[in-house]
C-alpha positions in Angstrom: 103.6 94.6 105.0 101.0 91.9 105.7 101.7 88.2 105.6 99.6 85.5 104.0 98.9 87.0 100.6 96.5 85.1 98.3 97.4 84.9 94.6 94.8 83.5 92.2 95.8 82.7 88.7 93.8 81.8 85.6 95.4 80.3 82.4 94.4 81.0 78.8 92.7 77.6 78.5 90.6 77.7 81.7 93.2 76.6 84.1 93.0 77.9 87.7 95.5 77.8 90.6 95.7 79.5 93.9 98.9 80.2 95.9 99.5 81.4 99.5 102.5 83.7 99.5 104.6 85.3 102.3 105.5 88.5 100.4 104.6 90.6 97.4 108.0 89.7 95.9 106.8 86.2 95.4 103.9 87.3 93.0 106.1 87.7 89.9 108.1 84.5 90.7 104.9 82.5 90.9 103.5 84.0 87.7 106.6 82.9 85.8 106.7 79.4 87.4 103.0 78.7 86.7 103.2 80.0 83.1 106.2 77.7 82.5 104.3 74.8 84.1 101.2 75.2 81.8 103.3 76.2 78.8 102.0 79.7 78.1 103.4 83.2 78.2 103.2 85.2 81.5 101.3 87.9 79.6 98.5 85.4 78.9 97.7 84.8 82.5 95.0 86.6 84.5 95.8 87.2 88.2 94.4 88.6 91.4 96.2 89.4 94.6 94.2 89.4 97.9 90.8 89.8 96.3 91.8 93.0 94.5 91.2 93.8 90.8 91.6 90.9 88.5 94.4 91.8 86.1 93.7 90.3 82.7 96.3 88.9 80.3 96.7 89.8 76.7 94.9 86.6 75.5 91.7 87.4 77.5 88.9 88.7 75.2 87.6 90.8 78.1 90.9 92.4 78.9 89.6 95.9 78.0 86.7 95.7 80.5 86.5 95.9 84.2 86.0 92.6 86.0 
């Protein structure tokens, strides 16, 4: 497993945040923490790990399309 994962997050109101993580186990933890911080549901966040596909949350109007 590689070290130094990059997690990008986008909130439902245009918020953006980036985390540097040590392991994949930290992805879910940071999704929950940031959703709590910006007072939204985890399902409303968009996220991307290490430049992969952007996973779009339920609240994103483009969630049915490819990013």
